[in-house]
C-alpha positions as CSV (number, residue, x, y, z in Angstrom):
1,M,0.0,0.0,0.0
2,S,1.3,3.4,-0.9
3,L,2.1,5.9,1.8
4,P,-0.6,8.3,0.9
5,A,-3.3,5.6,1.0
6,L,-2.0,4.4,4.4
7,L,-2.2,7.9,5.8
8,S,-5.8,8.3,4.6
9,I,-7.2,5.3,6.6
10,I,-5.3,6.0,9.9
11,P,-8.1,8.3,11.2
12,W,-10.7,5.5,10.7
13,I,-8.5,3.0,12.5
14,I,-8.2,5.3,15.5
15,A,-12.0,5.9,15.5
16,A,-12.6,2.2,15.4
17,L,-10.3,1.6,18.3
18,A,-12.0,4.3,20.4
19,L,-15.4,2.9,19.7
20,G,-14.3,-0.6,20.7
21,G,-12.8,0.6,23.9
22,A,-16.0,2.5,24.8
23,I,-18.0,-0.6,24.2
24,A,-15.7,-2.7,26.3
25,W,-15.8,-0.2,29.2
26,F,-19.6,-0.1,29.1
27,M,-19.9,-3.9,29.2
28,L,-17.3,-4.4,31.9
29,R,-18.2,-1.4,34.3
30,P,-19.4,-2.2,37.9
31,R,-23.3,-1.9,38.2
32,P,-24.9,-0.3,41.2
33,R,-27.3,-2.6,43.3
34,E,-30.9,-1.4,44.1
35,S,-31.4,-0.3,47.7
36,Y,-34.4,-1.6,49.9
37,G,-33.8,0.6,52.9
38,T,-36.9,1.8,54.8
39,A,-35.6,5.3,55.7
40,G,-38.1,7.9,54.6
41,T,-40.7,5.4,53.4
42,I,-44.2,4.2,54.7
43,D,-44.9,0.5,54.8
44,L,-48.4,0.0,53.4
45,F,-48.5,-3.7,53.1
46,D,-47.5,-6.7,55.1
47,A,-45.3,-9.3,53.6
48,P,-47.4,-12.1,52.2
49,A,-47.4,-15.2,54.3
50,P,-45.7,-18.2,52.9
51,D,-47.8,-20.9,51.4
52,P,-48.7,-23.4,54.0
53,Q,-47.0,-26.7,53.7
54,P,-49.2,-29.7,53.7
55,A,-49.1,-31.4,57.1
56,V,-47.9,-35.0,57.1
57,A,-50.3,-37.1,59.1
58,P,-48.5,-39.2,61.7
59,P,-48.9,-42.9,61.4
60,P,-51.9,-44.3,63.4
61,P,-50.8,-45.7,66.8
62,T,-50.5,-49.3,67.1
63,P,-53.5,-50.6,69.1
64,Q,-52.6,-51.9,72.5
65,P,-54.5,-54.8,74.0
66,V,-56.9,-53.8,76.7
67,P,-56.9,-56.1,79.7
68,A,-60.3,-57.6,80.5
69,Q,-62.0,-56.0,83.5
70,P,-63.4,-58.3,86.1
71,R,-67.2,-58.1,86.5
72,V,-68.3,-56.6,89.8
73,Q,-71.7,-57.7,91.0
74,A,-73.9,-55.1,92.6
75,P,-74.4,-55.6,96.3
76,P,-77.8,-57.0,97.3
77,S,-80.4,-54.4,98.1
78,P,-80.8,-54.0,101.9
79,T,-84.1,-55.2,103.3
80,P,-86.2,-52.3,104.4
81,A,-86.6,-52.2,108.2
82,A,-90.0,-52.5,109.5
83,P,-91.5,-49.2,110.8
84,T,-91.4,-48.8,114.5
85,A,-94.4,-47.7,116.4
86,P,-94.3,-44.4,118.2
87,S,-93.6,-44.5,122.0
88,S,-97.0,-42.9,122.6
89,G,-100.4,-43.0,120.9
90,I,-100.4,-39.2,120.1
91,V,-97.9,-37.5,117.8
92,S,-97.3,-33.8,118.6
93,T,-97.3,-31.2,115.8
94,S,-96.6,-27.5,115.7
95,L,-99.6,-26.6,113.6
96,R,-101.0,-23.2,114.7
97,P,-101.9,-19.8,113.4
98,W,-99.6,-16.8,113.7
99,L,-100.9,-13.2,113.2
100,E,-98.6,-10.4,111.7
101,L,-99.6,-6.8,112.0
102,E,-98.7,-4.0,109.5
103,F,-99.6,-0.4,110.4
104,N,-99.9,2.4,107.9
105,P,-101.0,5.8,109.3
106,D,-103.1,8.0,107.0
107,R,-103.6,11.4,108.7
108,A,-103.6,13.0,112.1
109,V,-106.2,15.5,113.3
110,V,-105.9,18.0,116.1
111,D,-108.8,20.2,117.2
112,D,-110.1,21.9,120.4
113,K,-111.4,18.6,121.8
114,K,-109.1,15.8,120.8
115,A,-106.2,14.4,118.9
116,A,-106.7,11.5,116.5
117,V,-104.7,9.3,114.2
118,A,-106.5,7.6,111.3
119,F,-104.8,4.5,109.9
120,E,-105.0,1.2,108.0
121,L,-104.2,-2.0,109.8
122,S,-103.3,-5.1,107.9
123,V,-103.6,-8.5,109.7
124,Y,-102.0,-11.5,108.0
125,N,-102.1,-15.1,109.2
126,S,-98.7,-16.6,108.4
127,G,-99.5,-19.8,110.3
128,S,-100.8,-23.2,109.2
129,M,-104.2,-23.2,110.9
130,P,-107.1,-20.7,110.9
131,A,-107.1,-18.0,113.5
132,R,-110.5,-17.8,115.1
133,D,-112.3,-15.1,117.1
134,V,-109.7,-12.5,116.2
135,L,-110.0,-9.5,118.5
136,L,-108.2,-6.3,117.4
137,E,-107.6,-3.4,119.8
138,A,-105.7,-0.1,119.3
139,S,-104.8,2.7,121.7
140,L,-103.2,6.1,121.4
141,F,-100.5,7.3,123.8
142,N,-98.3,10.3,124.5
143,A,-94.6,9.7,123.8
144,G,-92.8,10.5,127.0
145,P,-91.2,9.1,130.2
146,M,-94.3,6.9,131.0
147,Q,-94.9,5.5,127.5
148,D,-93.3,2.1,128.0
149,E,-95.2,1.4,131.3
150,Q,-98.5,2.4,129.7
151,I,-97.9,0.3,126.6
152,K,-96.9,-2.8,128.6
153,L,-100.1,-2.4,130.7
154,F,-102.2,-2.3,127.5
155,F,-100.5,-5.4,126.2
156,H,-101.1,-7.5,129.4
157,N,-104.6,-6.2,130.1
158,P,-106.5,-6.2,126.8
159,V,-110.0,-4.7,127.0
160,G,-111.7,-7.4,124.9
161,K,-114.9,-5.5,124.2
162,A,-114.7,-5.2,120.4
163,D,-116.6,-7.4,117.9
164,P,-114.2,-10.3,116.9
165,I,-113.4,-11.3,113.4
166,P,-114.8,-14.9,113.1
167,V,-111.8,-16.4,111.2
168,I,-108.7,-15.6,109.2
169,A,-107.6,-18.5,107.1
170,P,-103.9,-19.5,106.8
171,M,-101.9,-17.3,104.4
172,K,-104.8,-14.8,104.2
173,R,-105.0,-11.1,105.0
174,I,-107.7,-8.7,106.1
175,T,-107.5,-4.9,106.2
176,V,-109.2,-2.6,108.7
177,N,-109.5,1.2,108.4
178,T,-110.2,3.0,111.6
179,A,-108.9,5.7,114.0
180,V,-107.8,6.1,117.6
181,F,-108.5,9.2,119.8
182,L,-107.1,11.0,122.8
183,A,-109.0,13.7,124.6
184,K,-107.5,17.2,124.7
185,D,-107.1,17.1,128.4
186,Q,-105.1,13.9,128.2
187,L,-102.5,15.3,125.8
188,R,-99.0,15.8,127.2
189,P,-97.5,18.4,124.9
190,I,-93.8,19.1,124.5
191,E,-92.7,22.7,124.5
192,L,-89.6,23.7,122.6
193,E,-88.5,27.3,121.9
194,G,-92.0,28.7,122.4
195,R,-93.7,26.1,120.3
196,T,-95.9,23.2,121.4
197,F,-95.7,19.7,119.9
198,F,-97.6,16.5,120.2
199,V,-95.8,13.1,119.6
200,P,-98.2,10.2,119.4
201,M,-97.7,6.5,119.8
202,V,-100.1,3.8,118.7
203,A,-100.2,0.3,120.2
204,F,-102.1,-2.8,119.0
205,N,-103.4,-6.1,120.4
206,A,-104.5,-9.0,118.2
207,I,-105.9,-11.8,120.3
208,Y,-107.1,-15.0,118.7
209,S,-107.7,-18.7,119.3
210,W,-107.4,-22.1,117.7
211,G,-109.1,-25.0,119.4
212,A,-108.6,-24.5,123.2
213,N,-105.4,-22.4,122.7
214,R,-105.0,-18.7,122.8
215,G,-102.5,-16.5,120.9
216,Q,-101.6,-12.8,121.0
217,T,-99.6,-10.4,118.8
218,S,-99.0,-6.9,120.1
219,T,-96.9,-4.1,118.6
220,S,-96.4,-0.4,119.0
221,Y,-95.4,2.5,116.7
222,L,-94.2,6.1,116.9
223,V,-96.1,8.3,114.5
224,G,-95.1,11.6,113.0
225,K,-94.7,13.5,109.7
226,E,-92.5,11.7,107.3
227,T,-89.1,13.3,106.6
228,K,-87.6,10.6,104.4
229,G,-84.9,10.2,107.1
230,E,-84.5,8.1,110.2
231,K,-86.5,10.5,112.4
232,L,-90.1,11.8,112.2
233,A,-91.3,15.3,112.7
234,P,-93.8,16.0,115.6
235,F,-97.2,17.7,115.2
236,R,-97.6,21.4,116.1
237,L,-100.3,22.2,118.6
238,D,-99.7,25.9,118.8
239,L,-101.0,26.5,115.2
240,G,-104.6,25.7,116.1
241,P,-106.9,23.0,114.7
242,R,-105.6,21.3,111.6
243,I,-105.1,18.0,109.7
244,F,-101.7,16.6,109.1
245,R,-101.0,14.3,106.1
246,G,-97.9,12.6,104.8
247,L,-97.4,10.6,107.9
248,G,-94.8,7.9,108.7
249,A,-94.4,5.3,111.4
250,R,-91.4,3.7,113.1
251,Q,-91.9,0.4,115.0
252,H,-91.1,0.7,118.7
253,E,-89.1,-1.9,120.5
254,L,-92.0,-3.0,122.7
255,L,-93.9,-6.0,121.3
256,L,-95.5,-9.2,122.4
257,R,-95.9,-12.5,120.4
258,K,-97.2,-15.7,122.0
């Protein structure tokens, strides 16, 4: 090849070598790896759970021989004992009536002649026999130093002049609406800070019979204006004649049951 021709192709040879070197560098260069860091990202999905692997059932256990159980015979039934005769010809029982009293005051009246308490009395037979010839008595007392002695005297000395109720059957109830009175000259008022008060107490006797036996239930109550608390408010006497409503009662400790 002539020298001029050789010089004319040298630039093409250089260009081809440069292109080949560029291709070789591009193919052989180190490639960056992708990053899975969590900084600055929000995890919106949970990683999917791996597919469950089928469980391999264990081989069935080898049956073991069961030893024979000895048969147990039931013990013979005991022969019932012959009933024994009672030591006496009469068997005593506790059958009897019992009367319970429930007192509900309705209103109190104070005028120039008397003081009175109107009420409802409920009588309930909680016993197992009828209560016969039931006699009910009520009396009005002044609360004060002599109240207990007067109430005890009333319990142990019933008047016995009222018309009796013929019978109250077991688990039955009767209701009586009536009133008790105390003359104005028998009132024992209580004075406090220039005011006069009356504090009444009401006592009851219920006397009854069954066969040749006699029974008695006696109770007593303090009466006043209901206050929704433990204590009751007394009645004012210095305000002149008037009717008091909204009454309450508290059972007194004195009672008798026989």
